[in-house]
C-alpha positions as a LaTeX table, in Angstrom:
\begin{tabular}{lrrr}
\hline
Residue & $x$ (\AA) & $y$ (\AA) & $z$ (\AA) \\
\hline
Met1 & 97.22 & $-106.66$ & 77.25 \\
Lys2 & 94.29 & $-107.21$ & 79.58 \\
Val3 & 91.01 & $-108.64$ & 78.32 \\
Arg4 & 87.71 & $-109.43$ & 79.97 \\
Cys5 & 86.09 & $-112.85$ & 79.59 \\
Gly6 & 82.84 & $-112.66$ & 77.67 \\
Ser7 & 81.21 & $-115.25$ & 79.94 \\
Cys8 & 82.30 & $-114.64$ & 83.52 \\
Arg9 & 83.67 & $-111.06$ & 83.13 \\
Asn10 & 87.01 & $-112.05$ & 84.70 \\
Glu11 & 90.00 & $-109.94$ & 83.57 \\
Phe12 & 93.16 & $-111.76$ & 82.51 \\
Glu13 & 96.42 & $-111.03$ & 80.68 \\
Val14 & 97.03 & $-112.16$ & 77.07 \\
Ala15 & 100.04 & $-111.75$ & 74.79 \\
Gly16 & 98.14 & $-110.37$ & 71.80 \\
Pro17 & 95.56 & $-111.34$ & 69.19 \\
Gly18 & 94.40 & $-114.97$ & 69.24 \\
Lys19 & 92.14 & $-117.42$ & 71.05 \\
Tyr20 & 92.53 & $-117.73$ & 74.81 \\
Ser21 & 90.76 & $-119.83$ & 77.42 \\
Cys22 & 89.61 & $-117.98$ & 80.51 \\
Pro23 & 91.59 & $-119.18$ & 83.55 \\
Val24 & 88.44 & $-119.02$ & 85.70 \\
Cys25 & 85.60 & $-120.52$ & 83.62 \\
Gly26 & 87.45 & $-122.04$ & 80.65 \\
Ser27 & 85.44 & $-120.16$ & 77.98 \\
Val28 & 87.33 & $-119.49$ & 74.76 \\
Asn29 & 87.72 & $-115.78$ & 74.08 \\
Val30 & 88.83 & $-114.35$ & 70.72 \\
Val31 & 91.12 & $-111.34$ & 70.91 \\
Arg32 & 91.33 & $-109.37$ & 67.66 \\
Asp33 & 94.10 & $-107.09$ & 66.46 \\
Gln34 & 92.96 & $-103.59$ & 67.43 \\
Thr35 & 95.22 & $-101.79$ & 64.93 \\
Thr36 & 93.41 & $-103.22$ & 61.89 \\
Ala37 & 89.91 & $-103.35$ & 63.38 \\
Thr38 & 87.20 & $-102.24$ & 60.98 \\
Pro39 & 84.26 & $-100.21$ & 62.23 \\
Pro40 & 81.10 & $-102.23$ & 62.88 \\
Ala41 & 78.70 & $-102.67$ & 60.01 \\
Ala42 & 75.52 & $-100.63$ & 59.90 \\
Val43 & 72.18 & $-102.15$ & 59.00 \\
Gly44 & 69.40 & $-99.72$ & 58.18 \\
Gly45 & 71.38 & $-96.88$ & 59.75 \\
Tyr46 & 71.81 & $-98.69$ & 63.07 \\
Pro47 & 74.89 & $-100.56$ & 64.32 \\
Ala48 & 74.72 & $-104.20$ & 63.32 \\
Ala49 & 74.91 & $-107.10$ & 65.73 \\
Pro50 & 78.40 & $-108.54$ & 66.24 \\
Gly51 & 79.40 & $-110.74$ & 63.33 \\
Val52 & 76.85 & $-109.28$ & 60.89 \\
Val53 & 78.28 & $-107.83$ & 57.70 \\
Ala54 & 76.42 & $-105.05$ & 55.90 \\
Gly55 & 74.59 & $-106.54$ & 52.94 \\
Asp56 & 74.05 & $-109.92$ & 54.63 \\
Val57 & 70.60 & $-108.99$ & 55.95 \\
Pro58 & 67.81 & $-109.74$ & 53.44 \\
Gly59 & 65.73 & $-106.75$ & 52.44 \\
Val60 & 68.18 & $-104.22$ & 53.92 \\
Val61 & 70.47 & $-102.27$ & 51.65 \\
Pro62 & 73.73 & $-101.00$ & 53.21 \\
Gly63 & 73.45 & $-97.28$ & 53.84 \\
Asp64 & 69.66 & $-97.34$ & 54.26 \\
Val65 & 68.34 & $-94.48$ & 56.34 \\
Pro66 & 66.64 & $-95.53$ & 59.59 \\
Pro67 & 62.89 & $-95.00$ & 59.83 \\
Pro68 & 61.70 & $-91.71$ & 61.29 \\
Pro69 & 60.98 & $-91.60$ & 65.01 \\
Pro70 & 57.42 & $-92.30$ & 66.12 \\
Pro71 & 55.07 & $-89.33$ & 66.39 \\
Pro72 & 54.85 & $-87.60$ & 69.76 \\
Pro73 & 52.25 & $-89.02$ & 72.14 \\
Gln74 & 48.77 & $-87.57$ & 72.14 \\
Pro75 & 48.15 & $-84.93$ & 74.82 \\
Pro76 & 46.42 & $-86.35$ & 77.89 \\
Met77 & 42.68 & $-86.09$ & 78.21 \\
Pro78 & 41.55 & $-83.09$ & 80.27 \\
Lys79 & 40.77 & $-83.74$ & 83.93 \\
Ile80 & 37.92 & $-81.83$ & 85.55 \\
Glu81 & 36.53 & $-81.64$ & 89.06 \\
Cys82 & 32.85 & $-81.91$ & 89.86 \\
Pro83 & 31.63 & $-78.67$ & 91.54 \\
Glu84 & 28.99 & $-80.66$ & 93.47 \\
Cys85 & 31.08 & $-83.41$ & 95.12 \\
Gly86 & 34.70 & $-82.49$ & 94.29 \\
Phe87 & 35.33 & $-85.78$ & 92.47 \\
Gly88 & 38.05 & $-85.46$ & 89.79 \\
Phe89 & 37.69 & $-87.37$ & 86.53 \\
Phe90 & 38.95 & $-87.38$ & 82.96 \\
Val91 & 36.75 & $-86.36$ & 80.07 \\
Gly92 & 37.04 & $-86.59$ & 76.31 \\
Gln93 & 36.16 & $-83.91$ & 73.79 \\
Ile94 & 32.67 & $-83.15$ & 75.15 \\
Ala95 & 31.07 & $-79.93$ & 76.36 \\
Val96 & 29.06 & $-81.41$ & 79.26 \\
Ala97 & 29.95 & $-84.53$ & 81.25 \\
Thr98 & 28.07 & $-86.50$ & 83.87 \\
Cys99 & 29.96 & $-86.91$ & 87.12 \\
Pro100 & 30.54 & $-90.64$ & 87.71 \\
Asn101 & 30.31 & $-90.11$ & 91.49 \\
Cys102 & 27.17 & $-87.99$ & 91.99 \\
Glu103 & 25.71 & $-87.88$ & 88.44 \\
Ala104 & 25.73 & $-84.06$ & 88.33 \\
Glu105 & 25.96 & $-82.41$ & 84.89 \\
Val106 & 29.39 & $-80.71$ & 84.71 \\
Glu107 & 30.41 & $-78.24$ & 82.00 \\
Thr108 & 33.91 & $-79.10$ & 80.81 \\
Gly109 & 34.74 & $-75.79$ & 79.15 \\
Ile110 & 35.71 & $-77.64$ & 75.98 \\
Glu111 & 34.40 & $-76.20$ & 72.74 \\
Val112 & 32.95 & $-78.97$ & 70.57 \\
Ala113 & 32.36 & $-78.41$ & 66.87 \\
Glu114 & 28.77 & $-79.05$ & 65.82 \\
Glu115 & 28.35 & $-81.83$ & 63.24 \\
Ser116 & 26.23 & $-80.90$ & 60.25 \\
Asp117 & 23.57 & $-83.26$ & 58.84 \\
Asp118 & 24.41 & $-82.58$ & 55.16 \\
\hline
\end{tabular}
């Protein structure tokens, strides 16, 4: 069977399972029996690193469900263009913005809820 060296990526022929030195770099490569190979362990719902056995990681119980994905990113801030000078700029949630280029008052078209003084 052909195997690939884990260090130099050279392919070479081996007889079967065992430890073999790479003929190019001399690194020892372990070839396992593929007929009795067990599936890789899972840690927290993700594949474990090579050599890690499920249950060996502190604080992680085998079969744990992975955490949910992060929330979607916030929508980008609206970009407006100044009607006086044509300069484009981003604004937050405000009804009227001051153009940073010509200092003109620009209506953004964004409805802003009035805060009450209760």
